[in-house]
Structure formats: structure tokens, C-alpha cells
VEXPANU-298426 format. One record per residue (C-alpha): x, y, z; residue in one letter. Coordinates in steps of 0.25 Angstrom, whole numbers, plus 5000, padded with zeros to 4 digits. Each point is the difference from the previous one (the first is absolute). Layout:
<pts>
XYZA;...
</pts>
This chain:
<pts>
533248274537M;499550115008P;498550025004N;499150104994I;500150135007V;499150124999G;499950145006L;498950065008T;499550144996L;500950055011G;501249934994G;500249885010K;500349874994E;498949895001W;500149864996T;498749954996P;499649855004E;499149934990F;499049895004V;500549864999T;498949925007A;498750005007I;499849915012N;498749944996Q;499849935013D;499950135007D;499350084989C;498550025003I;499650054986G;499550135005C;500550074987G;500650125006R;501349984993C;499349984987F;499350135001K;501350085003V;500949944990C;500350114989P;500649904990R;499049884999D;501049905007V;499049925008L;498849914997N;499049965010L;499649864997I;499149895007E;500849925010R;500149854997V;499649915011S;500649875004D;499049905002D;500449975014D;500250145004D;498950015011D;500350155002D;499650054986F;499050105000D;499649975015E;499650145002E;499250014988G;500950114994G;500550034987D;500949894994N;500950094993S;501550015000V;501050104994M;501049954990T;501150074992I;499550024986K;501250074994D;501250035009A;500750064988A;499150125001D;500350035015C;500650135003I;500449985014G;499150105006C;499649915012G;498650045000A;499549865000C;500749975013N;499650135007R;498549964999V;500149855002C;499449975014P;500849875000K;501350054994K;500049884991C;501050064990Y;501549974998S;500950104992Y;501450014995A;500950104993P;500349984985S;501350014993E;500350104990V;499849934986L;500950034989A;499450084989A;499949934987A;500950054989A;
</pts>
């Protein structure tokens, strides 16, 4: 099946890429992506610590991490990755789904 393709205002083809994963090892929980997401795709949650993880909250910072709340609402705009200082996001194009009859 072909991928979803849109058009820019200037008429150029554009293939949106949708969020598929967030590298939580790299995520610093700054919340920048959460603030720019226009579709409520993300959720900032408390990071779960392993009991033997000596680096956990070593700097006294916020123990938050970003998660994907509702990937089905992603519109492929890429705003989250543009503001992410750690570039934690993975994306992929999506296939065109057949319309229900």
C-alpha cells in the first residue's frame, strides 16, 4: 500500500511521518514537546526508578519523562522533534488505510 501523502500550500508533495517511539533513556522530561503538540498526543509522567539505578535524580532535577498518550491523534507535523533538545523521537510514514464501506 502507498504511504499517506499531502500537499503543501505551494503544491509540493509532502509525506508526513508520525511519532512511533520516544527514547526514554535520553528524554530529560523538559516538557517542551508536550507544550507544542497540537493534538494531545503526549503525556508527561513520573519516571520510574530501578532500585539499583544510582544515577536516578542525581542532579536533583525533575523526574519526569515523556510518553506517547495517543499515537492515533498524531498528525505528523514534527513539532515535537523540532523542540526536543535530545532528539528522542522516532517517526515513520503511515500507509493509506482503505475507507470503510
